[in-house]
C-alpha positions as CSV (number, residue, x, y, z in Angstrom):
1,X,72.4,91.7,61.6
2,X,73.9,88.1,61.7
3,X,73.5,87.6,58.2
4,X,74.9,90.8,57.0
5,X,77.8,89.6,59.0
6,X,78.3,86.1,57.4
7,X,77.5,86.8,54.1
8,X,80.1,90.2,54.2
9,X,82.5,88.1,56.2
10,X,81.8,85.5,53.2
11,X,82.7,88.0,50.6
12,X,85.6,88.7,52.5
13,X,87.7,85.6,53.1
14,X,87.2,85.0,48.7
15,X,90.9,83.6,48.9
16,X,90.6,81.2,51.6
17,X,88.3,78.1,51.8
18,X,86.2,78.1,54.6
19,X,86.0,77.6,59.0
20,X,86.4,74.4,62.2
21,X,83.6,74.1,65.7
22,X,83.4,73.8,69.3
23,X,80.4,74.6,71.0
24,X,80.4,75.6,74.6
25,X,77.7,73.8,76.9
26,X,77.0,75.4,80.3
27,X,75.5,72.6,83.3
28,X,73.1,72.7,84.7
29,X,73.9,73.7,88.2
30,X,71.6,70.2,90.0
31,X,72.5,68.7,92.8
32,X,75.9,66.9,93.2
33,X,75.9,63.4,95.5
34,X,76.0,64.1,99.1
35,X,73.1,66.6,99.2
36,X,75.9,68.8,98.7
37,X,74.8,71.9,95.3
38,X,77.5,71.1,92.6
39,X,79.3,74.6,91.8
40,X,77.7,76.1,88.9
41,X,80.1,76.4,85.5
42,X,81.4,79.9,84.8
43,X,78.6,82.1,82.7
44,X,79.1,81.8,79.5
45,X,79.6,85.6,78.3
46,X,77.8,86.7,74.9
47,X,81.1,87.3,73.2
48,X,82.5,84.2,74.0
49,X,79.3,82.0,72.0
50,X,79.5,84.6,69.3
51,X,83.4,83.5,69.2
52,X,82.5,79.9,69.6
53,X,79.6,80.4,66.7
54,X,82.5,82.4,64.5
55,X,84.3,78.7,65.0
56,X,81.4,76.6,64.5
57,X,80.5,77.8,60.9
58,X,84.1,78.2,60.2
59,X,85.5,74.8,60.3
60,X,82.0,73.2,59.1
61,X,82.5,75.5,56.0
62,X,86.5,75.0,55.7
63,X,85.6,70.9,56.8
64,X,83.9,70.6,54.0
65,X,86.0,73.0,51.6
66,X,88.1,70.2,52.2
67,X,85.8,67.0,51.7
68,X,84.9,68.0,48.1
69,X,88.2,68.6,47.0
70,X,89.0,72.8,47.1
71,X,90.9,72.9,49.8
72,X,94.2,70.9,51.2
73,X,94.1,69.0,54.3
74,X,97.1,70.9,54.9
75,X,96.0,74.6,54.5
76,X,92.7,73.8,56.6
77,X,93.8,74.8,60.1
78,X,95.4,78.1,58.4
79,X,92.1,79.1,56.9
80,X,90.1,78.3,59.3
81,X,92.0,80.2,61.5
82,X,91.7,83.3,59.7
83,X,87.8,82.7,59.2
84,X,87.4,82.6,62.7
85,X,89.7,86.3,62.9
86,X,87.1,87.3,60.0
87,X,84.3,86.3,61.5
88,X,85.5,87.3,65.3
89,X,86.0,91.5,63.8
90,X,83.1,91.4,61.3
91,X,80.3,90.2,63.1
92,X,81.5,91.7,65.3
93,X,81.9,89.7,68.3
94,X,82.5,92.6,70.6
95,X,79.3,93.8,70.0
96,X,77.3,90.8,71.3
97,X,75.3,92.0,73.9
98,X,73.1,88.6,74.2
99,X,71.9,85.0,72.1
100,X,68.4,84.1,71.2
101,X,66.7,82.0,71.9
102,X,67.6,80.2,68.4
103,X,71.6,80.1,69.4
104,X,71.8,75.7,70.5
105,X,69.1,75.4,67.0
106,X,71.7,77.3,64.7
107,X,75.4,75.9,66.4
108,X,73.2,72.2,65.7
109,X,72.4,73.3,61.6
110,X,75.1,74.9,60.9
111,X,76.6,70.9,62.3
112,X,74.7,69.7,59.9
113,X,74.7,71.9,56.9
114,X,75.5,69.1,53.6
115,X,78.8,69.5,52.1
116,X,77.5,70.3,48.8
117,X,76.6,73.6,49.4
118,X,80.5,74.3,50.5
119,X,80.8,73.3,46.6
120,X,81.4,76.4,45.2
121,X,84.5,78.3,43.4
122,X,85.7,80.3,46.1
123,X,84.4,83.8,43.9
124,X,81.1,82.8,45.5
125,X,81.5,81.9,49.1
126,X,79.4,84.9,49.6
127,X,76.1,83.1,47.9
128,X,76.3,80.8,51.1
129,X,73.6,81.0,53.3
130,X,73.0,80.4,57.0
131,X,70.4,78.8,58.4
132,X,67.3,81.2,59.3
133,X,67.9,79.8,63.0
134,X,71.3,81.5,62.9
135,X,69.6,85.5,61.9
136,X,68.6,86.5,65.7
137,X,71.1,83.8,67.3
138,X,73.0,86.8,68.9
139,X,71.7,90.0,69.6
140,X,73.6,93.4,69.2
141,X,71.4,96.2,71.2
């Protein structure tokens, strides 16, 4: 399902350049000094994690698009913002019910994607494929 959403998103972006990343990590609830349990961090909702994945995908894409010379640095933020908006709408993040076990791997692999993968004309943006770990990163049950 995510693959379909990403391909659709990338096709819709067409005139944009690519996307930027920010991940949200949760704590482990270990005991703090003094023997008192630490306050557990708020749970990150699947919708928020979907938005984080969108931000990661778009940030990597447009960061690379700038790096390979297909987009001016001054246009990066606008393109990232539009990309995240489109991703959140097309995924659609509002319908994500859970995050798969490969979510963290997906985020890491997106961040590790070589910029050479993004060195394509905007009309070919839809041909860029996410890592296979991303196929089950989000569930839409």
